[in-house]
C-alpha positions as CSV (number, residue, x, y, z in Angstrom):
1,X,0.0,0.0,0.0
2,X,2.8,2.4,0.9
3,X,4.6,1.6,-2.4
4,X,1.4,2.3,-4.4
5,X,0.8,5.5,-2.5
6,X,4.4,6.7,-3.2
7,X,3.9,5.9,-6.9
8,X,0.7,8.0,-7.0
9,X,2.4,10.8,-5.2
10,X,5.3,10.7,-7.6
11,X,3.0,10.8,-10.6
12,X,1.0,13.6,-9.1
13,X,4.2,15.6,-8.5
14,X,5.4,15.0,-12.1
15,X,2.1,16.3,-13.5
16,X,2.2,19.3,-11.1
17,X,5.7,20.1,-12.2
18,X,4.8,19.7,-15.9
19,X,1.9,22.0,-15.4
20,X,4.0,24.6,-13.7
21,X,6.7,24.4,-16.3
22,X,4.1,24.8,-19.1
23,X,2.6,27.8,-17.4
24,X,6.0,29.5,-16.9
25,X,7.0,28.9,-20.5
26,X,3.7,30.2,-21.8
27,X,3.9,33.2,-19.6
28,X,7.4,34.0,-20.8
29,X,6.4,33.6,-24.4
30,X,3.4,36.0,-24.0
31,X,5.5,38.5,-22.0
32,X,8.1,38.5,-24.7
33,X,5.6,39.0,-27.4
34,X,4.0,41.9,-25.6
35,X,7.5,43.4,-25.0
36,X,8.3,43.2,-28.7
37,X,5.1,44.8,-29.7
38,X,5.6,47.7,-27.3
39,X,9.2,48.4,-28.4
40,X,8.6,48.1,-32.2
41,X,7.2,51.2,-33.9
42,X,4.1,50.5,-36.2
43,X,4.8,49.9,-39.8
44,X,1.7,48.9,-41.8
45,X,-1.0,49.9,-39.2
46,X,0.2,53.5,-38.7
47,X,-2.2,56.2,-39.9
48,X,0.6,58.5,-41.4
49,X,-0.2,59.6,-44.9
50,X,3.3,59.0,-46.2
51,X,5.3,56.3,-44.4
52,X,8.5,56.3,-46.4
53,X,9.8,54.0,-49.2
54,X,9.5,50.2,-49.6
55,X,11.7,48.3,-52.0
56,X,10.4,45.0,-53.4
57,X,12.5,42.7,-55.6
58,X,10.9,40.2,-57.9
59,X,7.9,42.6,-58.1
60,X,6.8,41.8,-61.6
61,X,4.4,39.1,-60.6
62,X,3.2,36.8,-57.8
63,X,4.1,37.5,-54.2
64,X,6.3,40.5,-55.1
65,X,3.5,42.2,-57.0
66,X,1.1,41.5,-54.1
67,X,3.6,43.1,-51.7
68,X,3.8,46.1,-53.9
69,X,0.1,46.5,-54.1
70,X,-0.4,46.0,-50.4
71,X,2.3,48.4,-49.4
72,X,1.2,51.1,-51.8
73,X,-2.3,50.8,-50.3
74,X,-0.8,51.2,-46.9
75,X,0.8,54.5,-47.9
76,X,4.4,53.6,-48.9
77,X,6.2,55.0,-52.0
78,X,7.8,52.1,-53.9
79,X,10.9,51.0,-55.8
80,X,10.0,47.8,-57.7
81,X,12.8,45.6,-59.0
82,X,12.6,42.8,-61.6
83,X,14.0,41.7,-65.0
84,X,10.9,42.4,-67.1
85,X,10.5,46.1,-67.7
86,X,7.1,45.9,-69.4
87,X,5.6,44.1,-66.4
88,X,7.1,46.6,-64.0
89,X,5.9,49.6,-65.9
90,X,2.4,48.2,-66.1
91,X,2.4,47.6,-62.3
92,X,3.8,51.0,-61.6
93,X,1.1,52.8,-63.6
94,X,-1.6,50.8,-61.8
95,X,-0.1,51.7,-58.4
96,X,0.1,55.4,-59.2
97,X,-3.4,55.5,-60.6
98,X,-5.0,53.5,-57.7
99,X,-3.1,54.7,-54.7
100,X,-1.4,58.0,-55.7
101,X,2.0,56.8,-54.6
102,X,5.4,57.5,-56.2
103,X,6.7,54.4,-57.9
104,X,10.3,54.0,-59.3
105,X,11.0,51.2,-61.7
106,X,14.4,49.5,-61.4
107,X,15.2,46.9,-64.0
108,X,17.8,44.4,-62.8
109,X,18.8,40.8,-63.2
110,X,19.8,39.7,-59.7
111,X,21.9,36.8,-61.1
112,X,24.2,39.5,-62.6
113,X,26.8,40.9,-60.2
114,X,26.8,44.4,-61.8
115,X,23.0,44.7,-61.5
116,X,23.1,43.5,-57.8
117,X,25.8,46.2,-57.1
118,X,23.6,48.8,-58.8
119,X,20.5,47.9,-56.7
120,X,22.6,47.8,-53.5
121,X,24.0,51.2,-54.2
122,X,20.4,52.6,-54.8
123,X,19.3,51.1,-51.4
124,X,22.3,52.6,-49.6
125,X,21.5,56.0,-51.0
126,X,17.9,56.0,-49.8
127,X,17.3,58.1,-46.7
128,X,13.7,56.9,-46.0
129,X,13.8,53.2,-46.8
130,X,11.3,51.6,-44.3
131,X,10.7,48.1,-45.7
132,X,13.0,45.9,-47.8
133,X,11.3,42.8,-49.4
134,X,13.9,40.3,-50.8
135,X,11.4,38.3,-52.8
136,X,13.1,37.5,-56.1
137,X,13.6,33.8,-56.8
138,X,13.3,30.9,-59.2
139,X,13.7,27.1,-59.3
140,X,15.5,24.7,-61.5
141,X,13.5,21.5,-61.6
142,X,15.0,18.0,-61.7
143,X,18.0,16.3,-60.1
144,X,20.9,18.6,-59.2
145,X,23.5,16.4,-60.9
146,X,21.6,16.6,-64.2
147,X,20.9,20.3,-64.3
148,X,23.2,23.1,-65.7
149,X,25.6,24.2,-63.0
150,X,25.4,27.8,-64.3
151,X,21.7,28.0,-63.5
152,X,22.3,26.5,-60.0
153,X,25.0,29.2,-59.4
154,X,22.5,31.8,-60.6
155,X,20.1,30.5,-58.1
156,X,22.7,31.0,-55.3
157,X,23.2,34.5,-56.5
158,X,19.5,35.4,-56.6
159,X,18.5,33.6,-53.4
160,X,21.6,34.2,-51.2
161,X,24.1,36.8,-52.5
162,X,21.5,39.5,-53.6
163,X,19.5,39.4,-50.3
164,X,22.7,39.5,-48.2
165,X,24.0,42.5,-50.1
166,X,20.7,44.3,-50.1
167,X,20.2,43.7,-46.4
168,X,23.7,44.9,-45.6
169,X,23.0,48.1,-47.6
170,X,19.7,48.8,-45.9
171,X,20.3,48.1,-42.2
172,X,22.8,50.8,-41.2
173,X,20.3,53.6,-42.0
174,X,17.4,51.7,-40.5
175,X,19.3,51.0,-37.2
176,X,20.3,54.7,-37.1
177,X,16.7,55.8,-37.4
178,X,15.4,53.1,-35.0
179,X,12.8,51.7,-37.3
180,X,12.4,49.6,-40.5
181,X,12.0,46.0,-41.6
182,X,13.6,43.4,-43.8
183,X,11.6,40.5,-45.1
184,X,13.4,37.6,-46.8
185,X,11.1,35.4,-48.8
186,X,12.2,31.8,-48.2
187,X,10.0,28.7,-48.6
188,X,8.5,25.8,-46.6
189,X,11.3,23.8,-48.4
190,X,13.7,25.5,-45.9
191,X,12.4,22.8,-43.4
192,X,12.4,19.9,-45.9
193,X,15.6,19.3,-48.0
194,X,13.9,17.0,-50.4
195,X,14.7,14.9,-53.5
196,X,15.0,17.0,-56.7
197,X,15.2,20.3,-54.7
198,X,18.8,20.2,-53.5
199,X,20.0,23.7,-54.3
200,X,16.5,25.3,-53.9
201,X,16.1,23.9,-50.4
202,X,19.7,24.8,-49.5
203,X,19.4,28.4,-50.5
204,X,16.0,28.8,-48.8
205,X,17.4,27.2,-45.7
206,X,20.3,29.7,-45.7
207,X,17.8,32.6,-45.9
208,X,15.9,31.2,-42.9
209,X,19.0,30.7,-40.8
210,X,20.4,34.1,-41.8
211,X,17.2,35.9,-41.0
212,X,16.7,34.2,-37.6
213,X,20.2,35.2,-36.5
214,X,19.6,38.7,-37.8
215,X,16.3,38.9,-35.9
216,X,18.3,38.3,-32.7
217,X,21.0,40.8,-33.5
218,X,18.4,43.5,-34.2
219,X,16.4,43.0,-31.0
220,X,16.1,46.4,-29.2
221,X,17.0,48.5,-32.3
222,X,13.4,49.0,-33.5
223,X,14.2,47.2,-36.7
224,X,12.4,44.0,-37.7
225,X,13.7,41.0,-39.5
226,X,11.3,38.3,-40.9
227,X,11.7,35.2,-43.0
228,X,8.5,34.3,-44.9
229,X,8.2,30.5,-45.5
230,X,5.1,29.9,-47.6
231,X,3.9,26.6,-48.9
232,X,2.5,26.1,-52.4
233,X,1.5,29.5,-53.9
234,X,-0.3,30.3,-57.2
235,X,2.6,32.1,-58.8
236,X,4.4,31.8,-62.1
237,X,6.9,29.6,-60.4
238,X,4.0,27.2,-59.6
239,X,1.4,28.1,-62.1
240,X,-2.2,27.2,-61.1
241,X,-2.6,25.6,-64.5
242,X,0.0,23.0,-63.4
243,X,-1.9,21.7,-60.4
244,X,-3.3,18.7,-62.1
245,X,0.0,17.8,-63.7
246,X,2.0,18.3,-60.5
247,X,-0.2,15.9,-58.6
248,X,-1.2,18.4,-55.9
249,X,-4.8,19.0,-54.8
250,X,-6.1,22.5,-55.3
251,X,-6.8,22.9,-51.5
252,X,-3.0,22.9,-50.8
253,X,-2.5,26.1,-52.9
254,X,-2.6,29.6,-51.4
255,X,-3.0,32.9,-53.3
256,X,-0.2,35.5,-53.1
257,X,-2.6,38.0,-51.5
258,X,-3.2,35.6,-48.5
259,X,0.5,34.9,-48.2
260,X,1.3,38.7,-48.1
261,X,-1.5,39.5,-45.7
262,X,-0.2,36.9,-43.3
263,X,3.4,38.1,-43.7
264,X,2.5,41.7,-43.0
265,X,0.3,40.8,-40.0
266,X,3.2,38.8,-38.5
267,X,5.7,41.6,-39.4
268,X,3.5,44.1,-37.3
269,X,3.6,41.7,-34.4
270,X,7.4,41.2,-34.6
271,X,7.3,37.5,-35.6
272,X,10.6,36.1,-36.9
273,X,9.3,33.2,-39.0
274,X,6.0,33.8,-40.9
275,X,4.3,30.6,-42.2
276,X,0.9,31.5,-43.6
277,X,-1.7,28.8,-43.2
278,X,-2.3,26.7,-40.1
279,X,-1.7,23.4,-41.9
280,X,1.7,24.7,-43.2
281,X,2.7,25.9,-39.7
282,X,1.9,22.4,-38.4
283,X,3.8,20.8,-41.2
284,X,6.9,23.0,-40.5
285,X,6.8,21.9,-36.8
286,X,6.6,18.3,-37.9
287,X,9.5,18.9,-40.3
288,X,11.7,19.9,-37.3
289,X,10.9,16.8,-35.4
290,X,10.9,14.3,-38.2
291,X,13.7,11.7,-38.0
292,X,16.1,12.3,-40.9
293,X,16.0,8.7,-42.0
294,X,12.3,8.9,-42.4
295,X,12.6,12.1,-44.5
296,X,15.2,10.4,-46.7
297,X,12.8,7.4,-47.2
298,X,9.5,9.3,-47.8
299,X,10.7,12.2,-49.8
300,X,11.9,10.4,-52.9
301,X,8.9,8.1,-52.9
302,X,6.4,10.9,-52.9
303,X,8.3,12.8,-55.6
304,X,8.5,9.7,-57.8
305,X,4.9,8.9,-57.3
306,X,3.8,12.4,-58.2
307,X,6.1,12.3,-61.3
308,X,4.6,9.0,-62.4
309,X,1.1,10.2,-62.0
310,X,1.5,13.6,-63.8
311,X,-0.5,12.4,-66.8
312,X,-2.9,9.9,-65.2
313,X,-5.1,11.8,-62.7
314,X,-7.9,12.3,-65.3
315,X,-8.8,8.7,-64.5
316,X,-10.3,9.6,-61.1
317,X,-14.0,9.8,-61.8
318,X,-15.6,10.0,-58.4
319,X,-17.2,13.2,-57.2
320,X,-15.3,14.8,-54.3
321,X,-14.7,18.2,-52.6
322,X,-12.4,20.1,-54.9
323,X,-11.7,22.9,-52.4
324,X,-12.2,23.9,-48.8
325,X,-15.0,26.3,-49.7
326,X,-17.3,23.5,-50.9
327,X,-16.8,21.5,-47.7
328,X,-17.2,24.6,-45.6
329,X,-20.5,25.4,-47.3
330,X,-21.9,21.9,-46.7
331,X,-20.8,21.9,-43.0
332,X,-22.4,25.3,-42.6
333,X,-25.6,24.1,-44.1
334,X,-25.7,21.0,-41.9
335,X,-25.0,23.1,-38.8
336,X,-27.8,25.6,-39.6
337,X,-30.3,22.8,-40.5
338,X,-29.6,20.2,-37.9
339,X,-33.1,20.2,-36.6
340,X,-34.6,19.9,-40.1
341,X,-32.3,17.0,-41.0
342,X,-33.3,15.1,-37.8
343,X,-37.0,15.7,-38.6
344,X,-36.4,14.6,-42.1
345,X,-34.8,11.4,-41.1
346,X,-37.6,10.6,-38.7
347,X,-40.3,11.4,-41.3
348,X,-39.1,8.7,-43.7
349,X,-39.5,4.9,-43.3
350,X,-36.2,3.2,-42.7
351,X,-36.3,1.0,-45.8
352,X,-37.3,4.0,-48.1
353,X,-34.6,6.1,-46.6
354,X,-31.9,3.4,-47.3
355,X,-33.1,3.1,-50.9
356,X,-32.6,6.8,-51.3
357,X,-29.2,6.6,-49.7
358,X,-28.1,3.7,-51.9
359,X,-29.4,5.5,-55.1
360,X,-27.3,8.6,-54.4
361,X,-24.2,6.5,-53.3
362,X,-24.4,4.6,-56.6
363,X,-24.2,7.8,-58.6
364,X,-21.4,9.4,-56.5
365,X,-19.4,6.1,-56.3
366,X,-18.4,6.2,-52.6
367,X,-17.3,2.7,-51.6
368,X,-17.4,3.5,-47.8
369,X,-21.0,4.7,-47.9
370,X,-22.0,1.8,-50.2
371,X,-20.7,-0.7,-47.7
372,X,-22.3,1.1,-44.7
373,X,-25.7,1.6,-46.2
374,X,-25.8,-1.9,-47.6
375,X,-25.4,-3.3,-44.1
376,X,-28.0,-0.8,-42.7
377,X,-30.5,-1.7,-45.5
378,X,-30.2,-5.4,-44.6
379,X,-31.2,-4.5,-41.1
380,X,-34.1,-2.5,-42.4
381,X,-35.5,-5.5,-44.3
382,X,-34.2,-5.0,-47.9
383,X,-33.3,-8.2,-49.7
384,X,-29.6,-8.6,-50.8
385,X,-30.8,-8.8,-54.4
386,X,-32.5,-5.4,-54.2
387,X,-29.5,-3.9,-52.5
388,X,-27.2,-5.2,-55.3
389,X,-29.6,-3.7,-57.9
390,X,-29.7,-0.3,-56.3
391,X,-25.9,-0.2,-56.2
392,X,-25.9,-1.0,-59.9
393,X,-28.4,1.8,-60.7
394,X,-31.6,-0.2,-61.2
395,X,-34.6,-0.5,-59.0
396,X,-37.0,-3.1,-60.4
397,X,-37.6,-4.6,-56.9
398,X,-38.4,-1.2,-55.4
399,X,-42.0,-0.7,-54.2
400,X,-44.1,1.2,-56.8
401,X,-44.9,4.0,-54.3
402,X,-41.2,4.7,-53.7
403,X,-39.9,4.7,-57.3
404,X,-40.5,8.4,-57.9
405,X,-38.5,9.2,-54.8
406,X,-35.6,6.8,-55.8
407,X,-35.7,8.2,-59.4
408,X,-35.5,11.7,-58.0
409,X,-32.6,10.7,-55.7
410,X,-30.6,9.5,-58.8
411,X,-31.5,12.7,-60.7
412,X,-30.6,14.8,-57.7
413,X,-27.1,13.2,-57.4
414,X,-26.6,13.4,-61.2
415,X,-27.1,17.1,-61.1
416,X,-24.9,17.6,-58.0
417,X,-27.9,18.7,-55.9
418,X,-29.5,21.0,-58.5
419,X,-32.5,19.1,-59.8
420,X,-34.7,20.3,-62.7
421,X,-37.8,22.2,-61.5
422,X,-40.1,19.7,-63.2
423,X,-38.5,16.8,-61.2
424,X,-39.0,18.7,-58.0
425,X,-42.6,19.5,-58.8
426,X,-43.3,15.9,-59.5
427,X,-41.7,14.9,-56.2
428,X,-43.9,17.4,-54.3
429,X,-47.0,16.3,-56.2
430,X,-46.3,12.7,-55.3
431,X,-45.3,13.0,-51.6
432,X,-46.4,16.4,-50.5
433,X,-44.2,19.4,-49.6
434,X,-43.3,18.2,-46.1
435,X,-42.2,14.7,-47.1
436,X,-40.5,16.0,-50.3
437,X,-38.5,18.4,-48.0
438,X,-37.6,15.4,-45.8
439,X,-36.3,13.5,-48.8
440,X,-34.1,16.4,-49.9
441,X,-32.6,16.8,-46.4
442,X,-31.7,13.1,-46.5
443,X,-30.1,13.4,-49.9
444,X,-28.0,16.4,-48.7
445,X,-26.8,14.4,-45.8
446,X,-25.7,11.3,-47.8
447,X,-24.1,13.5,-50.5
448,X,-21.9,15.0,-47.9
449,X,-20.9,11.5,-46.6
450,X,-20.2,10.4,-50.2
451,X,-18.0,13.4,-51.0
452,X,-16.0,13.1,-47.8
453,X,-15.3,9.5,-48.5
454,X,-14.4,10.2,-52.1
455,X,-12.1,13.1,-51.1
456,X,-10.2,10.6,-48.9
457,X,-9.9,8.3,-51.9
458,X,-8.7,11.2,-54.0
459,X,-5.9,12.1,-51.6
460,X,-4.8,8.4,-51.5
461,X,-5.0,8.4,-55.3
462,X,-2.7,11.5,-55.6
463,X,-0.2,10.3,-53.0
464,X,0.1,6.8,-54.5
465,X,0.4,8.0,-58.1
466,X,-2.9,6.5,-59.1
467,X,-2.4,3.1,-57.4
468,X,-4.8,3.5,-54.5
469,X,-8.2,5.1,-54.1
470,X,-9.8,4.1,-57.4
């Protein structure tokens, strides 16, 4: 008894100690965040009409163009840097017209040493540079050993040499004024040195380490340093048109506007590493804890599977949620109509309800719901032969009085929940408004189950390169 009591006391003491440690660490974290917020002057949220100048590299498209638009809207004059003059001139005209800001166009190839020196000299000459965005970047796809070494060295120049020189040119004046910010655009690949991304991941990892160290050196100066590590973004580096060929679901992609909004929000709060999107933040944490041997095993397999499936994803015929908005709308509808759905389920006979469920499932092709509702239908008295017919799209064994409802369920699923007015009128005429409404509520519920099951299959199909999930 005494031994058991000591064990309980030991466990209790450990939990109390763990709780105290967690509380202390959380308190220190919150105190530090508040201290940083109090000591840093506002940048984007200030109400000053003119806030100074912001310089953005890689501003001709994507994240860089979004930074330029957002900073011009916030009241900054701009210097926009990129290789393509026509794109820069078009953006500059838009910013001047929409926001009334002064915009300077600076054409430069940051893989060229002379152009880098010219941009660095322009930065050093600025007396009111408030924000420097080192965004320019590109990728060279394929295995490192098979790609041109000149392009790989260009990548080092654009991703590493240019940001380091520009940051060094900008910081002395910022520190002297006691305000300013440097944002280095890295990537989530900074946490994942993966197959066929050797140099890209390495240069982005350098930017992350460089900026984190800089963040510590600048503490107390009033100058911010942030490294932005976005996941997949709809830019010209990862064109949205290539989603299907790259084997990535649309829900994984973010818009440049959302990425920039998250970055500037974190910049105002003094956050060192900005990772827009909760899922990507979680993935970055996992990347830090992931055993290296597991990364070395999984990375090449995923890349090879995606490559093998680039041309084969058109074979997936099931209906599924193509983006988060579709799932969100269905969840919202279910939450707002919980009572109506429960009433609808109670208003229908169990056998009739299962016939409707099986009819919709046959059209949508969800294997999980087919198995579940086949078992439920057996319990509700349907013969195995009738269940098999319903899952094949026929209903000869269906009672005459229920055939209109089953036929409507098939039509409802075929039209993705948007039936013809004539079909709806016939349903109401046959069953009355109340029962017709109950039928529609039941169909909405099974459709959501079908789509969720098929979305799981779609993810498996993508990950496996078309081997699973069909």
